[in-house]
N, C-alpha and C positions, 0 to 999 in steps of 0.2 A: 344382968350386967356381967360383962366378961371379967374373968379373974386376970389381973395384970400384975406381974411381979415388979419389983423395984428396978431391975435391969431393963425391962421393957419400958417402964415409965421414963427412965432417963433418955431413952431413944426418942420419945415423943415430946419431951420438953426441950425448948431451945435455950442454949446457953449464950447469953449476950456477953461479948467481950468488947471492952473499950480500951483504946490506947491513945495517949496524947503524944503526937509527934513533935519534933523540934520546932520551935517558933521561927517565923520568918524574920530575917535579919532587918528588913526595912520596916515592916508594919508591926512586928512583935506578936502577931496573931499566929496561932498554931492550929494545924490541921488535926482532925480526929479520925482515927480508924475504928469503925464500929462494925463488928462481925465481918471483917475482911474488906469492907468498903471504905474508901478514904473520902472524907468530907472536908471541903474548904469553907472557912468562915467568911461571912460577909456582914457588913453593917447594913442598916436599912437604906442608906444612901447609895451604897455600892450595888445593891440588887437591881437598880435601874440599868446598869451596864451589862447585866446578864440577860438571859432569855427567861428569867423567872416570871411566871404568869402568862407567858405567851403560848399559843397553841399553833400546831401546823395546820395544813389545809384539810386534814381529816378530822381535826378536833382533838388531837392528842397533845398533851402538855409536853414541852421540850424537857422540862425538869420534873422528874417523877420521884426522886428520892431526896428528901430534905427534912430537917428538924430545927427547932429553936432551942438554944441553950445559953443561958446567962447573957441575954441581950443580943446575941448574934444568931444569924440564920446560917446553918451549915448545909451546903449543897454538895451532892455526890459529884466527884470529879470524873 
């Protein structure tokens, strides 16, 4: 096993940063910025209006970055 000092270990570990952005004036929902990527919240009913779950002609998903948090699905903008 290689000897790795603490400074090198910090380079290998990913620091996750989360920032809650200002809420939308109409819906009251707020976007989240996670590691520099902005995610927009959707309820389960609103996901049908997006391309969530659809694939292109090559079989790749249109939406590749998303996560669930407190009953909402956050999709990368």
